[in-house]
C-alpha positions in Angstrom: 0.0 0.0 0.0 2.8 2.4 0.8 4.7 1.5 -2.3 1.6 2.2 -4.4 1.2 5.7 -2.9 4.9 6.5 -3.8 4.4 5.1 -7.3 1.3 7.3 -7.8 3.2 10.3 -6.5 6.0 9.9 -9.0 3.7 9.1 -11.9 1.4 12.1 -11.1 1.6 14.9 -13.7 -0.1 17.6 -11.6 1.9 20.8 -11.4 3.9 20.4 -14.6 2.2 23.2 -16.4 2.6 25.5 -13.5 6.3 24.6 -13.2 6.8 25.3 -16.9 5.1 28.7 -16.6 7.4 29.6 -13.8 10.6 28.1 -15.1 10.6 29.8 -18.6 10.5 33.4 -17.3 12.9 32.5 -14.5 15.4 31.1 -16.9 15.0 34.1 -19.2 15.6 36.5 -16.3 18.7 34.5 -15.2 20.2 34.6 -18.7 19.6 38.4 -18.9 21.2 39.0 -15.5 24.1 36.8 -16.6 24.5 38.8 -19.8 24.5 42.1 -17.9 27.0 40.7 -15.3 29.4 39.5 -18.0 29.2 42.8 -19.9 30.0 44.8 -16.7 32.9 42.5 -15.9 34.4 42.6 -19.4 34.1 46.4 -19.5 35.9 46.7 -16.2 38.6 44.2 -17.4 39.1 46.2 -20.6 39.3 49.5 -18.7 42.0 48.1 -16.4 43.9 46.8 -19.5 43.6 50.1 -21.3 44.8 52.0 -18.2 47.7 49.6 -17.7 48.7 50.0 -21.3 48.6 53.8 -21.1 50.7 53.8 -17.9 53.3 51.4 -19.3 53.6 53.4 -22.5 53.8 56.8 -20.6 56.7 55.5 -18.5 58.6 53.7 -21.3 58.0 56.3 -24.0 57.0 53.6 -26.6 53.8 54.8 -28.2 51.8 52.9 -30.8 50.0 54.4 -33.8 46.6 53.7 -32.3 47.2 55.9 -29.3 46.5 59.6 -29.0 49.3 61.9 -27.8 48.2 65.2 -26.4 50.5 68.1 -25.5 49.0 70.6 -23.0 50.7 74.0 -22.9 51.2 76.0 -19.7 52.4 79.6 -19.2 55.3 78.2 -17.3 57.7 76.4 -19.7 58.7 73.9 -17.1 55.1 72.8 -16.3 54.0 71.5 -19.7 52.1 68.2 -19.7 52.0 65.4 -22.2 49.2 62.9 -22.1 48.8 59.6 -23.8 45.3 58.2 -24.4 44.9 54.5 -25.3 41.7 53.1 -26.8 40.4 49.5 -26.7 37.4 47.9 -28.3 36.0 44.4 -27.6 32.9 42.6 -28.7 30.8 41.1 -25.9 29.8 37.4 -26.0 26.0 37.1 -26.3 24.2 34.7 -24.0 20.8 36.0 -25.0 20.5 36.5 -28.7 19.1 39.9 -29.8 19.3 41.3 -26.2 21.4 44.3 -27.2 18.8 45.3 -29.9 15.9 44.8 -27.5 17.6 47.0 -24.8 18.9 49.5 -27.3 22.5 48.9 -26.3 25.7 47.9 -28.2 27.4 44.5 -28.3 30.8 46.0 -28.0 32.8 47.8 -25.3 34.9 50.9 -26.1 37.1 52.1 -23.3 40.1 54.4 -23.0 43.0 54.8 -20.6 44.8 58.1 -19.8 48.3 58.7 -18.4 50.8 61.5 -17.9 53.9 61.0 -20.0 57.1 61.1 -17.9 59.2 63.9 -19.5 62.9 64.1 -19.2 63.8 67.6 -17.9 
């Protein structure tokens, strides 16, 4: 008698529709939250990488063609500043297809790093 109750419980299909109605939106919400988390993490990672590249190039003096080199004049000839700006772009991996078009965002990250060039005086 007890075994028959257990068998009926496992073979029962009541609640399947309700579970599906809850799981589909919950899974969609999880994927969207994961996509946003990955996008924020990759943006921060690229920002750190761009800043590190700018600092390294400002100290070493080895500039690449993709960087922007700015000279800022000052009234005092000994206080002029030179800045290097690095740019990095990266495409984001998409977990939810068409999410950037639905939200009106881009699927790439464009960041820049800024550093003061060490001048020899």
